[in-house]
N, CA and C atoms of all chains as a GROMACS GRO file, in nm:
protein
  570
    1MET      N    1   8.964  17.278  15.910
    1MET     CA    2   9.116  17.329  15.974
    1MET      C    3   9.067  17.426  16.096
    2ILE      N    4   9.158  17.393  16.211
    2ILE     CA    5   9.126  17.471  16.321
    2ILE      C    6   9.264  17.554  16.345
    3ARG      N    7   9.252  17.657  16.420
    3ARG     CA    8   9.354  17.754  16.473
    3ARG      C    9   9.343  17.759  16.615
    4ILE      N   10   9.474  17.741  16.662
    4ILE     CA   11   9.508  17.755  16.812
    4ILE      C   12   9.583  17.855  16.838
    5MET      N   13   9.576  17.940  16.952
    5MET     CA   14   9.685  18.011  16.997
    5MET      C   15   9.697  17.988  17.151
    6ALA      N   16   9.804  17.974  17.199
    6ALA     CA   17   9.846  17.957  17.324
    6ALA      C   18   9.935  18.068  17.389
    7ARG      N   19   9.871  18.136  17.498
    7ARG     CA   20   9.952  18.243  17.572
    7ARG      C   21  10.017  18.178  17.685
    8ILE      N   22  10.153  18.197  17.697
    8ILE     CA   23  10.225  18.114  17.811
    8ILE      C   24  10.311  18.205  17.885
    9THR      N   25  10.276  18.227  18.016
    9THR     CA   26  10.378  18.349  18.057
    9THR      C   27  10.452  18.302  18.169
   10ALA      N   28  10.583  18.333  18.170
   10ALA     CA   29  10.696  18.308  18.268
   10ALA      C   30  10.666  18.357  18.379
   11ARG      N   31  10.707  18.289  18.501
   11ARG     CA   32  10.737  18.369  18.620
   11ARG      C   33  10.852  18.436  18.601
   12ALA      N   34  10.842  18.592  18.665
   12ALA     CA   35  10.952  18.669  18.636
   12ALA      C   36  11.081  18.590  18.685
   13GLY      N   37  11.184  18.612  18.608
   13GLY     CA   38  11.323  18.522  18.651
   13GLY      C   39  11.334  18.413  18.584
   14SER      N   40  11.237  18.357  18.544
   14SER     CA   41  11.212  18.211  18.482
   14SER      C   42  11.219  18.204  18.326
   15GLU      N   43  11.219  18.317  18.272
   15GLU     CA   44  11.192  18.363  18.100
   15GLU      C   45  11.297  18.286  18.047
   16GLY      N   46  11.409  18.282  18.069
   16GLY     CA   47  11.528  18.234  17.998
   16GLY      C   48  11.508  18.091  18.000
   17GLU      N   49  11.487  18.016  18.101
   17GLU     CA   50  11.463  17.882  18.120
   17GLU      C   51  11.345  17.799  18.042
   18LEU      N   52  11.228  17.887  18.064
   18LEU     CA   53  11.118  17.859  17.992
   18LEU      C   54  11.133  17.876  17.835
   19ARG      N   55  11.206  17.976  17.796
   19ARG     CA   56  11.230  17.986  17.660
   19ARG      C   57  11.281  17.863  17.601
   20GLN      N   58  11.397  17.824  17.660
   20GLN     CA   59  11.468  17.704  17.630
   20GLN      C   60  11.387  17.586  17.612
   21VAL      N   61  11.288  17.552  17.694
   21VAL     CA   62  11.200  17.459  17.701
   21VAL      C   63  11.099  17.476  17.588
   22LEU      N   64  11.048  17.586  17.576
   22LEU     CA   65  10.956  17.597  17.471
   22LEU      C   66  10.999  17.609  17.335
   23GLN      N   67  11.120  17.617  17.315
   23GLN     CA   68  11.201  17.616  17.192
   23GLN      C   69  11.193  17.476  17.134
   24GLU      N   70  11.168  17.365  17.216
   24GLU     CA   71  11.160  17.229  17.176
   24GLU      C   72  11.035  17.185  17.112
   25LEU      N   73  10.939  17.284  17.115
   25LEU     CA   74  10.790  17.255  17.073
   25LEU      C   75  10.766  17.255  16.921
   26PRO      N   76  10.820  17.359  16.854
   26PRO     CA   77  10.781  17.344  16.703
   26PRO      C   78  10.829  17.255  16.628
   27GLY      N   79  10.951  17.203  16.634
   27GLY     CA   80  11.020  17.108  16.532
   27GLY      C   81  10.937  16.974  16.555
   28PRO      N   82  10.927  16.906  16.666
   28PRO     CA   83  10.853  16.780  16.671
   28PRO      C   84  10.704  16.790  16.639
   29SER      N   85  10.645  16.926  16.666
   29SER     CA   86  10.520  16.951  16.646
   29SER      C   87  10.483  16.958  16.518
   30ARG      N   88  10.547  17.013  16.428
   30ARG     CA   89  10.551  17.017  16.294
   30ARG      C   90  10.552  16.884  16.229
   31GLY      N   91  10.606  16.785  16.279
   31GLY     CA   92  10.620  16.645  16.228
   31GLY      C   93  10.493  16.570  16.272
   32GLU      N   94  10.400  16.616  16.363
   32GLU     CA   95  10.309  16.536  16.396
   32GLU      C   96  10.193  16.519  16.288
   33GLU      N   97  10.107  16.414  16.283
   33GLU     CA   98  10.006  16.390  16.191
   33GLU      C   99   9.913  16.497  16.203
   34GLY      N  100   9.863  16.561  16.110
   34GLY     CA  101   9.769  16.660  16.101
   34GLY      C  102   9.804  16.791  16.145
   35CYS      N  103   9.956  16.831  16.182
   35CYS     CA  104   9.992  16.970  16.209
   35CYS      C  105  10.020  17.036  16.046
   36LEU      N  106   9.944  17.155  16.052
   36LEU     CA  107   9.968  17.225  15.925
   36LEU      C  108  10.043  17.368  15.956
   37GLY      N  109  10.080  17.384  16.090
   37GLY     CA  110  10.160  17.513  16.113
   37GLY      C  111  10.191  17.507  16.240
   38TYR      N  112  10.297  17.565  16.300
   38TYR     CA  113  10.331  17.588  16.449
   38TYR      C  114  10.453  17.670  16.445
   39GLU      N  115  10.417  17.781  16.513
   39GLU     CA  116  10.515  17.886  16.539
   39GLU      C  117  10.522  17.926  16.673
   40LEU      N  118  10.638  17.965  16.736
   40LEU     CA  119  10.639  18.008  16.874
   40LEU      C  120  10.688  18.151  16.855
   41PHE      N  121  10.636  18.246  16.932
   41PHE     CA  122  10.673  18.399  16.924
   41PHE      C  123  10.682  18.433  17.075
   42LEU      N  124  10.782  18.553  17.071
   42LEU     CA  125  10.825  18.614  17.210
   42LEU      C  126  10.759  18.754  17.210
   43ASN      N  127  10.662  18.809  17.291
   43ASN     CA  128  10.651  18.951  17.299
   43ASN      C  129  10.758  19.042  17.307
   44GLU      N  130  10.789  19.137  17.196
   44GLU     CA  131  10.875  19.229  17.210
   44GLU      C  132  10.874  19.319  17.333
   45ASP      N  133  10.769  19.342  17.383
   45ASP     CA  134  10.728  19.435  17.496
   45ASP      C  135  10.723  19.379  17.647
   46ASP      N  136  10.742  19.244  17.626
   46ASP     CA  137  10.715  19.162  17.752
   46ASP      C  138  10.802  19.022  17.750
   47PRO      N  139  10.929  19.018  17.826
   47PRO     CA  140  11.014  18.894  17.795
   47PRO      C  141  10.966  18.768  17.851
   48CYS      N  142  10.845  18.790  17.931
   48CYS     CA  143  10.777  18.677  17.985
   48CYS      C  144  10.670  18.623  17.908
   49GLU      N  145  10.633  18.698  17.802
   49GLU     CA  146  10.505  18.656  17.734
   49GLU      C  147  10.551  18.550  17.586
   50PHE      N  148  10.513  18.457  17.606
   50PHE     CA  149  10.536  18.366  17.478
   50PHE      C  150  10.400  18.335  17.412
   51VAL      N  151  10.387  18.301  17.288
   51VAL     CA  152  10.251  18.273  17.207
   51VAL      C  153  10.302  18.166  17.112
   52THR      N  154  10.203  18.063  17.100
   52THR     CA  155  10.224  17.974  16.990
   52THR      C  156  10.123  18.002  16.901
   53VAL      N  157  10.132  18.007  16.776
   53VAL     CA  158  10.028  18.009  16.660
   53VAL      C  159  10.019  17.887  16.588
   54GLU      N  160   9.915  17.803  16.591
   54GLU     CA  161   9.900  17.666  16.556
   54GLU      C  162   9.788  17.640  16.454
   55GLN      N  163   9.811  17.542  16.361
   55GLN     CA  164   9.702  17.520  16.264
   55GLN      C  165   9.686  17.349  16.270
   56TRP      N  166   9.603  17.318  16.290
   56TRP     CA  167   9.556  17.156  16.297
   56TRP      C  168   9.465  17.116  16.212
   57ARG      N  169   9.469  17.001  16.136
   57ARG     CA  170   9.375  16.952  16.031
   57ARG      C  171   9.233  16.962  16.106
   58ASP      N  172   9.240  16.891  16.219
   58ASP     CA  173   9.111  16.899  16.303
   58ASP      C  174   9.101  16.876  16.429
   59GLN      N  175   8.999  16.866  16.520
   59GLN     CA  176   9.020  16.880  16.668
   59GLN      C  177   9.103  16.751  16.702
   60ALA      N  178   9.060  16.628  16.652
   60ALA     CA  179   9.152  16.502  16.691
   60ALA      C  180   9.302  16.528  16.673
   61ALA      N  181   9.338  16.592  16.578
   61ALA     CA  182   9.474  16.612  16.568
   61ALA      C  183   9.535  16.697  16.676
   62ALA      N  184   9.462  16.817  16.688
   62ALA     CA  185   9.505  16.904  16.805
   62ALA      C  186   9.501  16.831  16.944
   63ASP      N  187   9.403  16.732  16.958
   63ASP     CA  188   9.395  16.682  17.098
   63ASP      C  189   9.503  16.580  17.114
   64ALA      N  190   9.543  16.506  16.994
   64ALA     CA  191   9.656  16.404  17.005
   64ALA      C  192   9.784  16.488  17.033
   65HIS      N  193   9.803  16.616  16.978
   65HIS     CA  194   9.927  16.691  17.000
   65HIS      C  195   9.939  16.692  17.151
   66LEU      N  196   9.825  16.751  17.223
   66LEU     CA  197   9.850  16.762  17.361
   66LEU      C  198   9.874  16.663  17.441
   67ASN      N  199   9.855  16.516  17.385
   67ASN     CA  200   9.904  16.399  17.456
   67ASN      C  201  10.032  16.359  17.406
   68SER      N  202  10.083  16.413  17.299
   68SER     CA  203  10.206  16.359  17.258
   68SER      C  204  10.322  16.365  17.365
   69ALA      N  205  10.438  16.282  17.334
   69ALA     CA  206  10.543  16.250  17.432
   69ALA      C  207  10.623  16.391  17.467
   70HIS      N  208  10.651  16.447  17.330
   70HIS     CA  209  10.721  16.579  17.347
   70HIS      C  210  10.652  16.683  17.434
   71VAL      N  211  10.512  16.705  17.392
   71VAL     CA  212  10.423  16.785  17.489
   71VAL      C  213  10.424  16.778  17.624
   72VAL      N  214  10.383  16.641  17.671
   72VAL     CA  215  10.394  16.603  17.800
   72VAL      C  216  10.532  16.622  17.871
   73SER      N  217  10.642  16.606  17.804
   73SER     CA  218  10.756  16.634  17.853
   73SER      C  219  10.785  16.780  17.869
   74VAL      N  220  10.738  16.862  17.790
   74VAL     CA  221  10.770  17.006  17.812
   74VAL      C  222  10.672  17.066  17.917
   75ILE      N  223  10.559  17.008  17.903
   75ILE     CA  224  10.466  17.045  18.022
   75ILE      C  225  10.519  17.014  18.154
   76GLY      N  226  10.592  16.897  18.163
   76GLY     CA  227  10.642  16.854  18.294
   76GLY      C  228  10.766  16.956  18.342
   77ARG      N  229  10.815  16.984  18.234
   77ARG     CA  230  10.950  17.078  18.279
   77ARG      C  231  10.914  17.238  18.301
   78ALA      N  232  10.801  17.266  18.229
   78ALA     CA  233  10.777  17.414  18.211
   78ALA      C  234  10.676  17.456  18.344
   79SER      N  235  10.625  17.348  18.414
   79SER     CA  236  10.504  17.375  18.513
   79SER      C  237  10.556  17.459  18.620
   80GLY      N  238  10.685  17.459  18.652
   80GLY     CA  239  10.743  17.526  18.776
   80GLY      C  240  10.792  17.667  18.716
   81LEU      N  241  10.780  17.684  18.598
   81LEU     CA  242  10.849  17.826  18.532
   81LEU      C  243  10.733  17.928  18.504
   82LEU      N  244  10.608  17.892  18.530
   82LEU     CA  245  10.516  17.962  18.463
   82LEU      C  246  10.449  18.049  18.584
   83ALA      N  247  10.400  18.175  18.536
   83ALA     CA  248  10.328  18.264  18.630
   83ALA      C  249  10.175  18.233  18.649
   84GLN      N  250  10.120  18.150  18.555
   84GLN     CA  251   9.982  18.119  18.560
   84GLN      C  252   9.963  18.006  18.454
   85THR      N  253   9.850  17.924  18.453
   85THR     CA  254   9.820  17.836  18.368
   85THR      C  255   9.820  17.885  18.216
   86PRO      N  256   9.863  17.825  18.136
   86PRO     CA  257   9.879  17.860  17.987
   86PRO      C  258   9.712  17.906  17.943
   87LEU      N  259   9.708  18.004  17.867
   87LEU     CA  260   9.571  18.032  17.798
   87LEU      C  261   9.572  17.998  17.657
   88ILE      N  262   9.490  17.885  17.652
   88ILE     CA  263   9.489  17.809  17.510
   88ILE      C  264   9.341  17.838  17.457
   89HIS      N  265   9.344  17.902  17.344
   89HIS     CA  266   9.212  17.924  17.287
   89HIS      C  267   9.204  17.900  17.135
   90ARG      N  268   9.083  17.842  17.114
   90ARG     CA  269   9.074  17.810  16.974
   90ARG      C  270   9.010  17.929  16.878
   91PHE      N  271   9.064  17.943  16.759
   91PHE     CA  272   9.020  18.065  16.696
   91PHE      C  273   8.948  18.000  16.548
   92ARG      N  274   8.859  18.091  16.512
   92ARG     CA  275   8.804  18.074  16.366
   92ARG      C  276   8.850  18.177  16.286
   93GLN      N  277   8.904  18.152  16.167
   93GLN     CA  278   8.951  18.248  16.061
   93GLN      C  279   8.833  18.331  16.003
   94LEU      N  280   8.788  18.465  16.012
   94LEU     CA  281   8.716  18.537  15.958
   94LEU      C  282   8.742  18.581  15.840
   95ALA      N  283   8.867  18.617  15.814
   95ALA     CA  284   8.925  18.680  15.677
   95ALA      C  285   9.057  18.676  15.675
   96MET      N  286  11.182  19.125  15.910
   96MET     CA  287  11.042  19.088  15.901
   96MET      C  288  10.982  19.102  16.040
   97ILE      N  289  10.870  19.158  16.064
   97ILE     CA  290  10.804  19.184  16.211
   97ILE      C  291  10.668  19.114  16.197
   98ARG      N  292  10.644  19.061  16.329
   98ARG     CA  293  10.506  19.009  16.344
   98ARG      C  294  10.435  19.095  16.436
   99ILE      N  295  10.304  19.132  16.428
   99ILE     CA  296  10.226  19.193  16.510
   99ILE      C  297  10.088  19.129  16.541
  100MET      N  298  10.042  19.111  16.662
  100MET     CA  299   9.902  19.075  16.694
  100MET      C  300   9.841  19.153  16.764
  101ALA      N  301   9.719  19.180  16.753
  101ALA     CA  302   9.644  19.287  16.802
  101ALA      C  303   9.512  19.212  16.856
  102ARG      N  304   9.478  19.226  16.980
  102ARG     CA  305   9.377  19.160  17.046
  102ARG      C  306   9.265  19.288  17.057
  103ILE      N  307   9.148  19.265  17.019
  103ILE     CA  308   9.041  19.354  16.993
  103ILE      C  309   8.920  19.318  17.066
  104THR      N  310   8.862  19.380  17.166
  104THR     CA  311   8.756  19.322  17.254
  104THR      C  312   8.634  19.419  17.240
  105ALA      N  313   8.529  19.346  17.186
  105ALA     CA  314   8.398  19.427  17.164
  105ALA      C  315   8.339  19.438  17.302
  106ARG      N  316   8.273  19.551  17.322
  106ARG     CA  317   8.167  19.584  17.429
  106ARG      C  318   8.056  19.467  17.399
  107ALA      N  319   8.023  19.404  17.503
  107ALA     CA  320   7.896  19.303  17.485
  107ALA      C  321   7.784  19.369  17.438
  108GLY      N  322   7.735  19.303  17.355
  108GLY     CA  323   7.624  19.342  17.258
  108GLY      C  324   7.652  19.409  17.124
  109SER      N  325   7.781  19.449  17.119
  109SER     CA  326   7.847  19.521  16.992
  109SER      C  327   7.938  19.422  16.910
  110GLU      N  328   7.940  19.291  16.940
  110GLU     CA  329   8.029  19.201  16.874
  110GLU      C  330   7.998  19.193  16.732
  111GLY      N  331   7.869  19.165  16.702
  111GLY     CA  332   7.822  19.159  16.554
  111GLY      C  333   7.865  19.277  16.466
  112GLU      N  334   7.816  19.399  16.522
  112GLU     CA  335   7.861  19.512  16.444
  112GLU      C  336   8.006  19.529  16.427
  113LEU      N  337   8.091  19.505  16.547
  113LEU     CA  338   8.232  19.520  16.533
  113LEU      C  339   8.293  19.415  16.414
  114ARG      N  340   8.240  19.303  16.430
  114ARG     CA  341   8.289  19.198  16.331
  114ARG      C  342   8.263  19.261  16.186
  115GLN      N  343   8.158  19.316  16.157
  115GLN     CA  344   8.138  19.369  16.020
  115GLN      C  345   8.238  19.481  15.983
  116VAL      N  346   8.280  19.550  16.078
  116VAL     CA  347   8.379  19.651  16.066
  116VAL      C  348   8.511  19.592  16.054
  117LEU      N  349   8.545  19.500  16.121
  117LEU     CA  350   8.683  19.449  16.137
  117LEU      C  351   8.718  19.368  16.014
  118GLN      N  352   8.601  19.317  15.942
  118GLN     CA  353   8.625  19.232  15.823
  118GLN      C  354   8.646  19.303  15.716
  119GLU      N  355   8.659  19.424  15.730
  119GLU     CA  356   8.693  19.518  15.614
  119GLU      C  357   8.862  19.536  15.602
  120LEU      N  358   8.909  19.493  15.722
  120LEU     CA  359   9.071  19.517  15.740
  120LEU      C  360   9.155  19.438  15.639
  121PRO      N  361   9.133  19.290  15.647
  121PRO     CA  362   9.236  19.200  15.575
  121PRO      C  363   9.264  19.251  15.444
  122GLY      N  364   9.142  19.273  15.349
  122GLY     CA  365   9.171  19.298  15.209
  122GLY      C  366   9.251  19.380  15.162
  123PRO      N  367   9.225  19.529  15.215
  123PRO     CA  368   9.299  19.623  15.186
  123PRO      C  369   9.416  19.622  15.246
  124SER      N  370   9.452  19.564  15.375
  124SER     CA  371   9.576  19.569  15.433
  124SER      C  372   9.678  19.459  15.367
  125ARG      N  373   9.605  19.366  15.315
  125ARG     CA  374   9.704  19.267  15.214
  125ARG      C  375   9.762  19.323  15.096
  126GLY      N  376   9.699  19.450  15.055
  126GLY     CA  377   9.747  19.513  14.932
  126GLY      C  378   9.838  19.623  14.965
  127GLU      N  379   9.856  19.650  15.082
  127GLU     CA  380   9.955  19.762  15.119
  127GLU      C  381  10.106  19.710  15.097
  128GLU      N  382  10.179  19.816  15.062
  128GLU     CA  383  10.334  19.804  15.060
  128GLU      C  384  10.366  19.747  15.165
  129GLY      N  385  10.456  19.641  15.160
  129GLY     CA  386  10.534  19.571  15.277
  129GLY      C  387  10.447  19.478  15.374
  130CYS      N  388  10.315  19.449  15.310
  130CYS     CA  389  10.233  19.345  15.405
  130CYS      C  390  10.263  19.212  15.336
  131LEU      N  391  10.313  19.127  15.418
  131LEU     CA  392  10.351  18.989  15.405
  131LEU      C  393  10.240  18.883  15.454
  132GLY      N  394  10.135  18.944  15.532
  132GLY     CA  395  10.030  18.849  15.563
  132GLY      C  396   9.935  18.915  15.665
  133TYR      N  397   9.816  18.894  15.656
  133TYR     CA  398   9.710  18.956  15.742
  133TYR      C  399   9.592  18.875  15.760
  134GLU      N  400   9.577  18.823  15.879
  134GLU     CA  401   9.462  18.736  15.905
  134GLU      C  402   9.380  18.785  16.019
  135LEU      N  403   9.245  18.772  16.033
  135LEU     CA  404   9.151  18.811  16.114
  135LEU      C  405   9.077  18.679  16.201
  136PHE      N  406   9.077  18.675  16.308
  136PHE     CA  407   9.045  18.564  16.385
  136PHE      C  408   8.929  18.596  16.497
  137LEU      N  409   8.841  18.502  16.512
  137LEU     CA  410   8.748  18.512  16.622
  137LEU      C  411   8.769  18.402  16.730
  138ASN      N  412   8.789  18.437  16.868
  138ASN     CA  413   8.802  18.342  16.958
  138ASN      C  414   8.656  18.252  16.978
  139GLU      N  415   8.673  18.120  16.962
  139GLU     CA  416   8.572  18.027  16.968
  139GLU      C  417   8.485  18.046  17.080
  140ASP      N  418   8.573  18.048  17.205
  140ASP     CA  419   8.534  18.061  17.316
  140ASP      C  420   8.476  18.192  17.382
  141ASP      N  421   8.501  18.305  17.298
  141ASP     CA  422   8.456  18.438  17.348
  141ASP      C  423   8.412  18.515  17.219
  142PRO      N  424   8.295  18.514  17.184
  142PRO     CA  425   8.249  18.606  17.083
  142PRO      C  426   8.272  18.768  17.070
  143CYS      N  427   8.324  18.817  17.188
  143CYS     CA  428   8.377  18.928  17.180
  143CYS      C  429   8.523  18.962  17.141
  144GLU      N  430   8.608  18.843  17.137
  144GLU     CA  431   8.739  18.872  17.114
  144GLU      C  432   8.799  18.830  16.978
  145PHE      N  433   8.860  18.933  16.925
  145PHE     CA  434   8.919  18.906  16.789
  145PHE      C  435   9.060  18.935  16.797
  146VAL      N  436   9.132  18.878  16.697
  146VAL     CA  437   9.270  18.869  16.706
  146VAL      C  438   9.313  18.910  16.563
  147THR      N  439   9.403  18.983  16.528
  147THR     CA  440   9.475  18.998  16.410
  147THR      C  441   9.600  18.951  16.408
  148VAL      N  442   9.651  18.860  16.325
  148VAL     CA  443   9.780  18.804  16.311
  148VAL      C  444   9.850  18.868  16.187
  149GLU      N  445   9.956  18.963  16.190
  149GLU     CA  446   9.999  19.026  16.077
  149GLU      C  447  10.150  19.012  16.058
  150GLN      N  448  10.193  18.985  15.935
  150GLN     CA  449  10.353  19.004  15.907
  150GLN      C  450  10.360  19.116  15.822
  151TRP      N  451  10.464  19.209  15.863
  151TRP     CA  452  10.528  19.330  15.775
  151TRP      C  453  10.671  19.315  15.753
  152ARG      N  454  10.697  19.361  15.638
  152ARG     CA  455  10.846  19.376  15.584
  152ARG      C  456  10.927  19.448  15.697
  153ASP      N  457  10.891  19.554  15.757
  153ASP     CA  458  10.955  19.639  15.849
  153ASP      C  459  10.872  19.730  15.923
  154GLN      N  460  10.908  19.804  16.029
  154GLN     CA  461  10.834  19.874  16.112
  154GLN      C  462  10.788  19.999  16.027
  155ALA      N  463  10.857  20.039  15.930
  155ALA     CA  464  10.807  20.170  15.851
  155ALA      C  465  10.668  20.100  15.784
  156ALA      N  466  10.680  19.973  15.733
  156ALA     CA  467  10.537  19.941  15.673
  156ALA      C  468  10.431  19.917  15.777
  157ALA      N  469  10.468  19.870  15.905
  157ALA     CA  470  10.360  19.858  16.015
  157ALA      C  471  10.317  19.996  16.033
  158ASP      N  472  10.402  20.093  16.054
  158ASP     CA  473  10.342  20.237  16.097
  158ASP      C  474  10.266  20.286  15.990
  159ALA      N  475  10.303  20.273  15.859
  159ALA     CA  476  10.240  20.329  15.757
  159ALA      C  477  10.098  20.271  15.744
  160HIS      N  478  10.068  20.143  15.785
  160HIS     CA  479   9.946  20.061  15.783
  160HIS      C  480   9.874  20.149  15.891
  161LEU      N  481   9.910  20.174  16.001
  161LEU     CA  482   9.827  20.255  16.118
  161LEU      C  483   9.783  20.371  16.051
  162ASN      N  484   9.836  20.444  15.957
  162ASN     CA  485   9.794  20.571  15.906
  162ASN      C  486   9.723  20.563  15.785
  163SER      N  487   9.700  20.445  15.723
  163SER     CA  488   9.628  20.422  15.596
  163SER      C  489   9.483  20.477  15.615
  164ALA      N  490   9.438  20.506  15.503
  164ALA     CA  491   9.283  20.560  15.501
  164ALA      C  492   9.198  20.451  15.536
  165HIS      N  493   9.225  20.315  15.514
  165HIS     CA  494   9.131  20.222  15.553
  165HIS      C  495   9.116  20.188  15.707
  166VAL      N  496   9.252  20.196  15.759
  166VAL     CA  497   9.266  20.168  15.905
  166VAL      C  498   9.207  20.285  15.968
  167VAL      N  499   9.229  20.402  15.959
  167VAL     CA  500   9.186  20.533  16.002
  167VAL      C  501   9.024  20.499  16.008
  168SER      N  502   8.964  20.463  15.893
  168SER     CA  503   8.810  20.459  15.886
  168SER      C  504   8.764  20.371  15.985
  169VAL      N  505   8.836  20.227  15.964
  169VAL     CA  506   8.787  20.135  16.069
  169VAL      C  507   8.814  20.180  16.206
  170ILE      N  508   8.929  20.248  16.237
  170ILE     CA  509   8.930  20.302  16.385
  170ILE      C  510   8.821  20.371  16.463
  171GLY      N  511   8.779  20.471  16.334
  171GLY     CA  512   8.675  20.564  16.351
  171GLY      C  513   8.550  20.498  16.386
  172ARG      N  514   8.517  20.391  16.306
  172ARG     CA  515   8.392  20.320  16.325
  172ARG      C  516   8.384  20.231  16.444
  173ALA      N  517   8.494  20.182  16.480
  173ALA     CA  518   8.512  20.077  16.572
  173ALA      C  519   8.514  20.131  16.719
  174SER      N  520   8.553  20.244  16.729
  174SER     CA  521   8.585  20.298  16.867
  174SER      C  522   8.489  20.293  16.966
  175GLY      N  523   8.356  20.313  16.922
  175GLY     CA  524   8.242  20.316  17.017
  175GLY      C  525   8.183  20.159  17.034
  176LEU      N  526   8.250  20.078  16.972
  176LEU     CA  527   8.212  19.933  16.995
  176LEU      C  528   8.306  19.850  17.084
  177LEU      N  529   8.407  19.906  17.130
  177LEU     CA  530   8.516  19.831  17.216
  177LEU      C  531   8.497  19.846  17.345
  178ALA      N  532   8.522  19.735  17.416
  178ALA     CA  533   8.526  19.730  17.565
  178ALA      C  534   8.653  19.805  17.610
  179GLN      N  535   8.761  19.799  17.541
  179GLN     CA  536   8.891  19.871  17.600
  179GLN      C  537   8.971  19.900  17.456
  180THR      N  538   9.069  19.976  17.492
  180THR     CA  539   9.164  20.004  17.375
  180THR      C  540   9.230  19.876  17.332
  181PRO      N  541   9.242  19.864  17.181
  181PRO     CA  542   9.308  19.742  17.149
  181PRO      C  543   9.456  19.722  17.210
  182LEU      N  544   9.483  19.585  17.223
  182LEU     CA  545   9.620  19.559  17.276
  182LEU      C  546   9.686  19.525  17.152
  183ILE      N  547   9.792  19.586  17.115
  183ILE     CA  548   9.881  19.582  16.991
  183ILE      C  549  10.022  19.536  17.043
  184HIS      N  550  10.068  19.423  16.978
  184HIS     CA  551  10.199  19.402  17.046
  184HIS      C  552  10.272  19.343  16.915
  185ARG      N  553  10.412  19.372  16.920
  185ARG     CA  554  10.510  19.336  16.833
  185ARG      C  555  10.548  19.205  16.890
  186PHE      N  556  10.595  19.086  16.796
  186PHE     CA  557  10.650  18.975  16.862
  186PHE      C  558  10.758  18.910  16.755
  187ARG      N  559  10.849  18.864  16.816
  187ARG     CA  560  10.960  18.798  16.757
  187ARG      C  561  10.948  18.649  16.729
  188GLN      N  562  10.952  18.587  16.620
  188GLN     CA  563  10.962  18.443  16.603
  188GLN      C  564  11.074  18.380  16.661
  189LEU      N  565  11.055  18.283  16.750
  189LEU     CA  566  11.161  18.228  16.800
  189LEU      C  567  11.192  18.073  16.741
  190ALA      N  568  11.088  18.013  16.688
  190ALA     CA  569  11.097  17.890  16.618
  190ALA      C  570  10.970  17.869  16.548
   0.00000   0.00000   0.00000
């Protein structure tokens, strides 16, 4: 099982529009093969910072997710709303 | 219910020692009043970056956690091993 967290930062002024787009991610993602969990969060101290916390069965499932139709669609619409490229990291649970 | 994520970065060379100290956090934290979840992660791309993903019943429970004996003990031993002050943020789940 692998864990992924993505930090996605809106360009100031675009946070509301980005939020609408990002909220499309969890539903279809949870229906994907190998998805064990997918949550979207907003930083209470920074309205431009969104974080996904994801669990995937294996790397193949996580890779397939990034190429899924709904993710490709979200990336296309979100790209002009971002302050920087999303920071996507893989994590290992220690405890 | 509130969600907290803390990003904790080791001084280069101290990551092994910091890891030992941080691994003491999840067990006792899960036993605290109002703790609904507590996980410790290591960034697979950066051996110095640790993240906690926490769920607390309310702000009072999260505040009490920071003053608990085991957290105070960990903070005391970790302080010399850090590259910077931990970044602790509260998140709201959107979806």
